[in-house]
C-alpha positions in Angstrom: -86.0 75.3 12.7 -82.6 73.5 12.9 -80.9 72.4 9.7 -81.2 68.8 10.6 -84.9 69.2 11.2 -85.1 70.7 7.8 -83.4 67.6 6.3 -86.1 65.4 8.0 -88.6 67.7 6.4 -87.1 66.7 3.1 -87.9 63.1 4.0 -91.5 64.1 4.6 -91.7 66.1 1.5 -90.3 63.2 -0.5 -93.3 61.2 0.4 -96.0 63.2 2.2 -97.5 66.6 2.1 -95.9 70.0 2.4 -97.3 72.7 4.5 -100.1 74.4 2.7 -103.2 76.3 3.1 -106.4 74.9 4.6 -108.8 76.5 2.2 -112.1 75.3 0.7 -111.6 72.6 -0.5 -109.1 71.9 2.3 -105.4 71.4 1.6 -104.5 69.2 -0.9 -102.3 66.2 -0.7 -99.1 66.1 -2.5 -98.5 63.3 -5.1 -97.1 61.2 -2.3 -94.2 58.9 -2.4 -94.9 55.5 -3.9 -95.6 52.5 -1.9 -93.6 49.5 -0.8 -90.4 49.5 1.1 -89.8 45.9 0.6 -86.3 45.0 -0.2 -87.0 43.5 -3.6 -89.0 46.6 -4.7 -86.3 49.0 -3.6 -83.7 46.9 -5.5 -85.9 46.9 -8.7 -86.4 50.7 -8.3 -82.6 51.2 -7.9 -81.8 49.1 -10.9 -84.3 51.0 -13.0 -83.0 54.3 -11.7 -79.4 53.3 -12.5 -80.4 52.8 -16.1 -82.1 56.2 -16.2 -79.2 58.1 -14.6 -76.8 60.3 -16.5 -73.5 58.6 -17.0 -71.7 61.2 -14.8 -72.7 63.8 -12.2 -70.2 66.2 -13.8 -72.8 67.7 -16.1 -75.6 67.5 -13.5 -77.1 71.0 -13.3 -78.3 70.3 -9.8 -74.8 70.1 -8.5 -73.7 73.6 -9.6 -74.9 76.9 -8.4 -77.4 78.5 -10.7 -76.3 81.5 -12.8 -79.8 82.8 -13.1 -80.9 86.0 -11.3 -81.5 85.5 -7.6 -80.2 81.9 -7.8 -83.4 80.7 -9.5 -83.4 77.0 -10.3 -82.4 76.2 -13.9 -85.8 74.7 -14.7 -84.9 74.5 -18.4 -81.9 72.3 -17.7 -83.0 70.0 -15.0 -84.4 66.6 -15.9 -86.1 64.2 -13.5 -83.2 61.7 -13.9 -80.8 64.3 -12.4 -82.2 64.1 -8.9 -81.2 60.7 -7.7 -77.5 61.1 -8.4 -77.6 64.7 -7.2 -79.1 63.6 -3.9 -76.5 60.8 -3.5 -73.7 63.2 -4.1 -75.1 66.0 -1.9 -75.8 63.6 1.0 -72.2 62.3 0.8 -70.8 65.9 0.8 -73.1 66.9 3.7 -72.1 63.9 5.8 -68.4 64.7 5.2 -69.1 68.2 6.4 -70.8 66.9 9.5 -68.0 64.5 10.3 -65.5 67.3 10.0 -67.4 69.4 12.5 -67.8 66.5 14.9 -64.2 65.5 14.6 -62.7 69.0 14.9 -59.7 68.9 17.3 -60.4 72.5 18.3 -62.5 73.2 21.4 -66.2 73.7 20.4 -67.2 77.2 19.7 -70.4 78.8 18.3 -68.6 79.4 15.0 -66.9 76.0 14.5 -69.9 74.0 15.5 -73.3 75.8 15.3 -72.5 78.1 12.5 -70.6 75.4 10.7 -73.7 73.3 10.8 -75.7 76.2 9.4 -73.3 76.3 6.5 -73.3 72.6 5.9 -75.6 70.7 3.6 -76.5 73.7 1.4 -76.6 71.7 -1.8 -78.8 69.1 -0.2 -81.2 71.7 1.0 -81.3 73.5 -2.4 -81.8 70.3 -4.3 -84.4 69.0 -1.8 -86.5 72.2 -2.1 -86.6 72.0 -5.8 -87.4 68.3 -5.8 -90.2 68.8 -3.3 -91.6 71.6 -5.4 -91.4 69.7 -8.7 -93.1 66.6 -7.3 -95.9 68.9 -6.3 -96.3 70.7 -9.6 -95.0 68.6 -12.5 -94.5 65.1 -11.1 -93.8 62.1 -13.3 -92.9 58.4 -12.8 -89.2 59.1 -12.4 -89.7 61.7 -9.7 -92.1 59.3 -7.9 -89.5 56.5 -8.1 -87.0 58.9 -6.6 -89.4 59.8 -3.9 -89.8 56.1 -3.0 -86.1 55.5 -2.7 -85.2 58.7 -1.0 -87.7 58.8 1.8 -86.0 56.2 4.0 -82.6 57.4 2.9 -83.4 60.9 4.2 -84.6 59.5 7.5 -81.4 57.5 7.9 -79.3 60.5 6.9 -81.0 62.6 9.5 -80.6 59.9 12.2 -76.9 59.6 11.3 -76.5 63.3 12.2 -78.9 63.6 15.1 -77.5 60.5 16.8 -73.8 61.4 16.3 -72.4 61.3 19.8 -69.3 63.4 19.0 -71.4 66.1 17.4 -73.9 66.3 20.2 -71.1 66.4 22.8 -69.9 69.6 21.1 -73.4 71.1 21.0 -74.0 70.1 24.7 -70.8 71.7 25.8 -71.8 75.0 24.2 -75.4 74.7 25.5 -74.2 74.1 29.1 -72.0 77.2 28.9 -74.3 79.3 26.8 -74.6 82.2 29.2 -70.8 82.8 28.9 -70.7 82.9 25.1 -71.8 86.5 24.7 -74.4 85.6 22.1 -77.1 88.0 21.0 -80.8 86.9 21.3 -81.0 85.2 17.9 -77.7 83.4 18.3 -78.7 82.2 21.8 -82.0 81.0 20.4 -80.3 79.1 17.6 -78.0 77.3 20.1 -80.9 76.4 22.3 -83.1 75.2 19.5 -80.3 73.2 18.0 -79.7 71.5 21.4 -83.4 70.9 21.8 -83.8 69.4 18.3 -81.0 66.9 19.0 -82.5 65.9 22.3 -85.9 65.5 20.7 -84.3 63.4 18.0 -82.8 61.0 20.6 -79.3 62.3 21.3 -79.5 61.5 25.0 -80.6 57.9 24.5 -78.4 54.9 25.1 -76.7 53.2 22.2 -79.3 50.4 22.4 -82.2 52.8 22.4 -80.6 54.8 19.5 -80.5 51.7 17.4 -84.2 51.0 18.2 -85.0 54.6 17.3 -83.3 54.2 13.9 -85.4 51.1 13.3 -88.6 52.9 14.2 -87.8 55.9 12.0 -87.0 53.6 9.0 -90.2 51.7 9.6 -92.3 54.9 9.8 -90.7 56.2 6.7 -91.7 53.1 4.8 -95.2 53.0 6.3 -96.1 56.6 5.8 -94.9 56.3 2.2 -97.0 53.2 1.7 -100.0 54.9 3.3 -99.6 58.0 1.0 -99.3 56.0 -2.1 -102.3 53.9 -1.2 -104.3 57.1 -0.8 -103.2 58.3 -4.2 -103.9 55.0 -6.0 -107.3 54.5 -4.4 -108.4 58.0 -5.5 -108.1 56.6 -9.0 -109.4 53.1 -8.1 -112.5 54.6 -6.4 -113.6 56.7 -9.3 -117.3 56.3 -9.9 -118.5 55.1 -13.3 -121.9 56.0 -14.7 -123.5 54.6 -17.8 -125.7 57.4 -18.8 -125.5 61.2 -19.3 -128.8 61.5 -17.4 -127.2 60.2 -14.2 -125.1 63.3 -14.2 -127.9 65.8 -14.7 -127.1 69.1 -13.0 -123.5 69.2 -13.9 -122.4 71.6 -16.6 -122.0 70.3 -20.1 -118.3 70.8 -20.0 -118.1 68.9 -16.8 -120.0 66.0 -18.2 -117.9 66.0 -21.3 -114.8 65.8 -19.0 -116.3 62.8 -17.3 -116.8 61.2 -20.8 -113.2 62.0 -21.6 -112.0 60.4 -18.4 -114.0 57.3 -19.3 -112.4 57.3 -22.8 -108.9 57.6 -21.3 -109.7 54.5 -19.2 -110.9 52.7 -22.3 -114.4 52.1 -20.8 -116.2 52.5 -24.0 -118.7 55.0 -25.4 -121.6 55.9 -23.1 -119.5 55.7 -20.0 -118.7 58.6 -17.6 -116.2 58.7 -14.8 -116.3 61.0 -11.8 -112.9 61.1 -10.1 -112.5 61.8 -6.4 -110.6 64.4 -4.4 -109.0 63.3 -1.1 -111.6 65.1 1.0 -114.7 63.4 2.2 -116.9 65.8 0.4 -116.8 65.9 -3.5 -117.4 69.0 -5.6 -120.1 67.4 -7.9 -122.4 66.8 -4.9 -123.5 70.4 -4.9 -124.8 70.2 -8.5 -125.9 66.6 -9.1 -129.7 66.4 -9.3 -130.0 62.6 -9.2 -129.9 61.5 -5.5 -128.7 58.0 -6.3 -125.7 59.5 -8.2 -124.8 61.7 -5.2 -125.1 58.7 -2.9 -122.8 56.5 -5.0 -120.1 59.2 -5.2 -120.3 60.0 -1.5 -120.3 56.5 -0.3 -117.3 55.7 -2.6 -115.5 58.6 -1.1 -116.1 57.7 2.5 -115.2 54.0 2.0 -111.7 54.7 0.7 -108.9 53.0 2.6 -111.2 50.7 4.5 -112.7 48.5 1.7 -110.5 45.4 2.4 -108.8 45.7 -0.9 -105.1 46.1 -1.8 -105.3 49.8 -0.9 -106.8 49.3 2.6 -104.9 51.5 5.0 -106.4 50.5 8.3 -103.5 48.1 9.1 -101.0 50.7 8.1 -102.7 53.3 10.3 -102.6 50.9 13.3 -98.9 50.3 12.8 -98.0 54.0 12.3 -100.0 55.1 15.4 -98.4 52.4 17.6 -94.9 53.0 16.4 -95.3 56.8 17.0 -96.5 56.1 20.5 -93.7 53.7 21.2 -91.1 56.2 19.8 -92.6 59.0 22.0 -92.3 56.8 25.1 -88.7 55.9 24.1 -87.9 59.6 24.0 -89.5 60.2 27.4 -93.0 61.5 26.5 -96.3 60.1 27.5 -97.8 60.2 24.0 -96.9 61.2 20.5 -99.1 64.3 20.8 -97.1 65.4 23.9 -94.0 65.0 21.9 -95.3 67.0 18.9 -97.0 69.7 20.8 -94.0 70.5 23.0 -92.5 72.0 19.9 -95.6 74.0 18.8 -97.1 77.3 19.9 -99.8 75.3 21.7 -97.1 73.5 23.7 -99.5 71.1 25.6 -102.2 68.5 25.0 -104.4 70.3 27.5 -104.2 73.6 25.5 -105.2 71.9 22.2 -108.0 69.8 23.8 -109.3 72.9 25.6 -109.6 74.9 22.4 -111.1 72.1 20.3 -113.4 71.2 23.2 -114.6 74.8 23.4 -115.4 75.0 19.7 -116.9 71.6 19.0 -120.3 71.9 20.8 -120.8 75.4 19.3 -120.0 74.2 15.8 -122.2 71.1 16.0 -125.1 73.1 17.4 -124.8 75.5 14.4 -124.5 72.6 12.0 -127.7 71.1 13.4 -129.5 74.4 12.9 -128.2 74.5 9.3 -129.4 70.9 8.9 -132.9 72.0 10.0 -133.0 74.7 7.3 -131.9 72.2 4.7 -134.5 69.7 5.8 -137.2 72.4 5.4 -135.9 73.0 1.9 -136.1 69.3 1.1 -139.7 69.1 2.5 -140.7 72.2 0.5 -139.4 71.3 -2.9 -139.5 67.5 -3.1 -142.6 65.7 -4.1 -141.6 62.8 -1.9 -139.5 64.3 1.0 -136.8 62.2 2.6 -134.5 62.6 5.6 -131.4 64.6 5.0 -128.3 62.4 4.5 -124.6 63.4 4.1 -124.7 63.1 0.3 -127.6 65.6 0.2 -126.0 68.3 2.2 -124.1 70.2 -0.5 -126.9 70.0 -3.1 -129.6 71.4 -0.8 -127.3 73.8 1.1 -126.6 75.5 -2.2 -130.4 75.9 -2.8 -130.8 77.4 0.7 -127.9 79.8 0.0 -129.4 80.9 -3.3 -132.8 81.3 -1.7 -131.3 83.3 1.2 -128.8 85.5 -0.7 -130.2 85.4 -4.2 -127.0 85.1 -6.2 -124.9 82.5 -7.8 -121.2 82.2 -8.8 -122.0 83.1 -12.4 -123.0 86.6 -11.4 -119.8 87.4 -9.6 -117.1 85.6 -11.6 -117.1 88.1 -14.5 -115.7 90.7 -12.0 -112.8 88.5 -11.0 -110.5 88.0 -14.0 -107.4 86.1 -12.7 -104.5 88.4 -13.7 -106.5 91.5 -12.8 -107.1 90.1 -9.3 -103.4 89.4 -9.0 -102.0 92.7 -10.3 -104.7 95.2 -9.3 -105.8 93.3 -6.2 -103.0 91.3 -4.5 -100.1 93.3 -5.8 -101.9 96.6 -5.3 -102.5 95.8 -1.7 -98.9 94.9 -1.2 -97.7 98.2 -2.7 -100.1 100.1 -0.4 -99.0 98.2 2.7 -95.3 97.7 2.0 -94.3 99.9 -0.9 -93.1 96.9 -3.0 -93.6 96.6 -6.7 -93.7 93.7 -9.2 -92.3 93.3 -12.8 -93.2 90.3 -15.0 -90.1 88.5 -16.2 -91.1 86.4 -19.1 -87.4 85.9 -20.0 -86.8 83.7 -16.9 -87.5 79.9 -17.0 -90.2 78.4 -14.8 -91.2 74.8 -14.0 -94.2 74.9 -16.5 -95.3 77.1 -19.4 -98.4 78.2 -17.3 -96.1 79.6 -14.6 -94.9 83.2 -14.6 -91.9 84.8 -12.8 -92.2 88.2 -11.2 -89.3 90.3 -10.0 -90.1 92.1 -6.7 -88.6 95.5 -5.7 -88.5 97.4 -2.4 -89.9 100.9 -2.2 -86.5 102.3 -2.9 -86.1 100.3 -6.1 -83.7 97.7 -4.6 -84.2 94.1 -5.6 -86.1 91.9 -3.1 -86.7 88.6 -4.8 -88.7 86.5 -7.2 -92.2 85.2 -7.0 -93.3 82.4 -9.4 -97.0 82.2 -9.8 -98.5 78.9 -11.0 -102.3 79.1 -10.9 -103.7 76.4 -13.3 -104.7 72.9 -12.4 -103.2 70.0 -14.4 -102.8 66.3 -14.1 -99.2 66.4 -12.9 -99.9 68.8 -10.1 -101.3 68.1 -6.7 -104.6 69.8 -5.6 -105.2 72.7 -3.3 -103.2 75.9 -2.9 -99.8 76.5 -1.4 -96.6 78.5 -1.2 -93.1 77.1 -1.2 -89.5 78.4 -1.3 -86.9 77.6 -3.9 -84.3 79.9 -2.4 -84.1 81.4 1.1 -82.1 84.3 2.3 -80.2 85.0 5.6 -77.6 87.4 7.0 -75.2 84.5 7.3 -75.4 83.2 3.8 -76.9 86.1 1.9 -79.1 85.5 -1.2 -82.6 86.6 -2.1 -85.9 84.7 -1.7 -87.3 82.8 -4.7 -90.9 81.8 -3.9 -93.6 79.7 -5.6 -97.3 80.6 -5.2 -99.7 77.9 -6.4 -103.5 77.6 -7.0 -105.5 75.0 -8.8 -107.9 77.0 -11.1 -109.4 75.2 -14.1 -107.8 76.4 -17.3 -110.4 77.8 -19.7 -110.3 77.1 -23.5 -107.8 79.0 -25.5 -108.8 82.7 -25.9 -111.3 82.7 -23.0 -110.7 84.7 -19.8 -109.9 83.0 -16.5 -112.7 84.0 -14.1 -112.4 83.2 -10.4 -114.9 82.4 -7.8 -114.9 84.4 -4.6 -113.3 81.5 -2.8 -110.5 81.5 -5.4 -110.0 85.2 -5.0 -109.6 84.9 -1.2 -107.3 81.9 -1.7 -105.0 84.0 -3.9 -104.8 86.6 -1.1 -104.2 83.9 1.4 -101.3 82.3 -0.4 -99.8 85.8 -0.9 -99.8 86.1 2.8 -97.4 83.1 2.9 -95.4 84.8 0.1 -94.7 88.0 2.0 -93.8 85.9 5.0 -91.0 84.5 2.9 -90.1 87.6 0.9 -89.6 89.8 4.0 -87.5 87.3 6.0 -84.7 89.3 7.7 -82.9 86.9 10.0 -79.3 86.1 10.5 -79.5 82.3 10.4 -81.1 80.2 7.7 -82.7 77.9 10.2 -85.0 80.7 11.1 -85.7 82.1 7.6 -89.1 82.7 6.1 -91.8 80.4 7.2 -89.6 78.3 9.5 -92.1 78.8 12.4 -94.2 76.3 14.3 -96.8 74.6 12.2 -99.6 76.1 14.3 -98.3 79.6 13.5 -97.4 79.3 9.9 -101.0 79.8 8.6 -101.5 82.9 10.7 -99.9 85.5 8.4 -101.6 84.0 5.4 -105.0 84.0 7.0 -104.6 87.6 8.1 -103.9 88.6 4.5 -107.3 87.4 3.3 -108.8 90.6 4.9 -107.5 92.7 2.1 -109.5 90.9 -0.5 -112.7 92.6 0.7 -111.1 95.9 1.8 -113.0 98.6 0.0 -110.0 100.4 -1.5 -108.6 97.1 -2.8 -111.9 95.9 -4.1 -112.5 99.1 -6.0 -109.2 98.6 -7.7 -109.8 95.0 -9.0 -113.4 93.9 -8.8 -114.3 95.1 -12.3 -116.2 93.4 -15.1 -113.6 91.9 -17.5 -115.5 93.1 -20.5 -117.2 96.4 -19.5 -114.9 97.6 -16.7 -118.0 98.1 -14.6 -117.5 98.0 -10.8 -119.1 95.0 -9.0 -122.4 96.3 -7.6 -122.2 96.9 -3.9 -125.5 95.0 -3.3 -124.1 91.9 -5.0 -120.8 92.2 -3.1 -122.6 92.6 0.2 -124.4 89.3 -0.4 -121.2 87.6 -1.3 -119.5 88.7 1.9 -122.5 88.0 4.1 -122.8 84.5 2.5 -119.3 83.7 3.7 -120.8 82.9 7.1 -123.3 80.6 5.5 -122.8 76.9 6.2 -120.0 77.6 8.7 -121.5 75.2 11.2 -120.9 72.4 8.6 -117.4 73.5 7.6 -116.3 74.0 11.2 -117.8 70.7 12.3 -116.3 68.6 9.6 -112.9 70.2 10.2 -113.0 69.8 14.0 -114.1 66.2 13.6 -110.9 65.5 11.7 -108.7 67.5 14.1 -110.1 65.7 17.1 -109.6 62.3 15.5 -106.0 63.3 14.8 -105.5 64.2 18.4 -107.3 61.2 19.8 -105.1 58.8 17.8 -101.9 60.5 18.9 -102.9 60.9 22.5 -102.9 57.1 23.0 -100.3 55.1 24.9 -98.7 52.3 22.8 -100.8 49.6 24.6 -104.0 51.5 23.9 -103.7 52.0 20.1 -106.3 50.3 18.0 -105.7 47.2 16.0 -106.3 47.2 12.2 -109.9 45.9 12.6 -110.7 48.4 15.3 -109.5 51.6 13.6 -112.9 52.6 12.2 -114.7 51.7 15.5 -112.2 53.9 17.3 -113.0 56.8 15.0 -116.7 56.4 15.5 -116.2 56.2 19.3 -114.2 59.5 19.3 -116.8 61.3 17.3 -119.6 60.1 19.6 -117.7 61.1 22.8 -117.3 64.6 21.5 -120.8 65.0 20.2 -119.6 65.1 16.6 -121.5 62.0 15.5 -124.0 64.0 13.4 -124.6 61.8 10.4 -125.1 64.5 7.8 -121.7 65.9 8.5 -118.9 63.4 8.3 -115.3 64.3 9.1 -113.4 66.2 6.4 -111.0 63.3 6.3 -111.7 59.8 7.6 -108.7 58.1 9.1 -107.8 55.7 6.2 -107.3 58.7 3.8 -106.3 61.3 6.4 -102.9 62.1 4.8 -102.4 65.1 7.1 -102.6 63.0 10.2 -100.5 60.1 8.9 -98.0 62.7 7.3 -96.6 66.0 8.3 -99.5 67.2 10.4 -99.6 64.3 12.8 -101.1 65.6 16.0 -101.1 69.0 14.3 -104.2 69.2 12.2 -105.6 71.6 14.8 -103.1 74.1 13.5 -105.4 75.8 11.0 -108.1 76.8 13.6 -105.3 77.7 16.1 -103.8 80.1 13.6 -107.3 81.5 12.8 -107.8 82.5 16.4 -104.7 84.7 16.1 -105.7 85.8 12.6 -109.2 86.9 13.6 -107.9 88.8 16.6 -105.3 90.5 14.4 -107.8 91.6 11.8 -109.8 93.2 14.7 -106.6 94.9 15.8 -105.9 96.2 12.3 -109.4 97.5 11.9 -109.2 99.3 15.3 -105.7 100.6 15.0 -104.6 100.6 11.4 -105.5 100.9 7.8 -104.3 100.0 4.3 -101.2 102.1 4.6 -97.5 101.9 5.0 -97.5 102.4 8.7 -99.7 99.4 9.3 -97.7 97.4 6.8 -94.4 98.3 8.3 -95.5 97.4 11.8 -96.7 94.0 10.6 -93.5 93.5 8.6 -91.3 94.5 11.5 -93.0 92.4 14.2 -94.2 89.3 12.3 -93.2 88.9 8.7 -89.5 89.7 8.9 -88.8 87.6 12.0 -89.3 84.1 10.8 -88.5 81.7 13.6 -85.9 83.9 15.3 -88.2 84.5 18.2 -90.9 82.5 20.0 -94.2 82.7 18.0 -96.4 84.0 20.7 -93.8 86.6 21.6 -94.0 87.8 18.0 -97.8 88.0 18.3 -97.5 90.1 21.5 -95.0 92.4 19.8 -97.6 92.9 17.0 -100.8 93.2 18.9 -99.7 94.1 22.4 -102.3 91.7 23.9 -103.2 88.1 24.3 -105.5 86.8 21.6 -109.2 86.2 22.2 -111.3 83.4 20.6 -114.4 85.7 20.4 -113.4 87.4 17.1 -113.1 83.9 15.5 -116.6 82.9 16.7 -118.1 86.1 15.4 -116.3 85.8 12.0 -117.6 82.2 11.5 -121.1 83.2 12.7 -120.8 80.5 15.5 -122.9 82.4 18.0 -126.0 80.8 19.5 -128.8 82.4 21.5 -127.3 85.8 21.5 -124.0 84.6 23.0 
């Protein structure tokens, strides 16, 4: 929440992944910062960047405030080469501001210390947000070179502030006498959180230990950057090459043509076809490929990434990262890195997370095994020579079971979900019903890409609220998945209006054809809009608490709640209409779609929990117990076996060597999605029992959750909304994870 923590987030964003939605497929890794931190590589990068820099920063559009409405970034003026000099200048300015605060001769006060810190580094924050967002949506070599250089510099910059003894002395003086300062609840929370952030960053350490901490942070910045770049490079290196069209039978003609085009781009010659990989263990073609050998080749290539003993092998880097994190946690006074991370989350303790994951895992695996039995029966029934179900078979035959059970396919429902109609008459319609807000397309405003669109948002009384930039199409310069981000935040202290990006990755159809969505893409759009309103409605005094500045295991909660409106009858009736005839989607078909949402939940929950438990297990180790490079994969297997998750047909959603969440910003925090969903499912139950699609429900939700940001403890916000502790039962029922009538 604190400004300095946000600066460290820039370091993460410069090389790792930003917070995003865990949809299907799961969140998406950012085009992470390039590899090596070796001195020679950094020097070469710096020399190359110097050649690319503008001669002066005077004309750098990043170093002046935007004159566009709502302070929107001047996308049409910013070049990739502008960022490096802008970062250097903004960091220098910010450090001067911090030194002035620390060296102030006046006695420390809330205004001249805490609020002065809130007002400091604004250019760096603004530039960093834009940089992070552009590297996720329109990245290029120059941006990636800047990522590589800036990740360790951001870490060092944050350390220089967090470990500033004079500055911390002022904060500690105020904290020790906080009860006499007459602060309101939000001001008191800001002071307490600032003090806690500095302590957690090492402010109480000896000078010798501070120096060791700096070394660790620099090492970790380099290692996590190298890990991330290896993941990105091996996705390309692991692409699977086929030498016949017949090997890809079952894929659509356009998909096969795309594979041929990829092979041509790689100069592999006519008759070759390339299937590229996503970062998840499962790969989309597996649900359609008819040739079992082809499925096996793709799946085994996916699972082997990062542990093949090649130049992109990440097992050694994982071993170093996990050990360094454990050593750093011990230096800071914590038993393990997980203890350190979870203290600052809604969960708070290792026991709480282990208890929740331990409660769900056996139920999920039991359901997955039942689903596996159904799939095996399908294999036995339709194959002339039946075989034992393997992990590369699951998606293909599960789809056949689903079609047999629910008798529909995506081609039947997609004509009812034209993309802009879903947005305007579904998502925006629900927001108007709940909150009274309206949207106006602003084609006159620049965006980061021609496919993106700016929308001006107005309150019910017509007053301006902010800007939403929608960016829904996939492209080669954009990371996968779906997410929301902020270009501009607002607060009582600094004013302003929110400017928010909302991103999906929908395949762009040929010119002149409509963009038709799957049901998953529809619910993903509603999900991301749940993040958007969390940012739009922020109404806090201090920027450290603005928008989605909440614990990571709470940030997905509002977005997951918002998915409920996708299938709400009044909303559906307004947007689920055939794009050619205007005919309403048949209720019988819609019922099958919604009922089918519970299908395969045992698989989805098991693969997710396997990854979450691996993440926790790695980060709950003491330094002396962390695995060596050659033992990383054995450790993963041991953890899965100990938790009953070693069910061969369902591998973890991410294996350790390509688990960018765990090695990046979600370290010891991948459990967050399911933790948030417990709150979400309980909230949906509350709304169905106590509310409706109306302004009263929307205003209550806005007042208690969406407007508060991080200005209050997350669980206190939940209690303000629901008036009760959350129950896990609604989540189990939603996912269909009920066995033997339980």
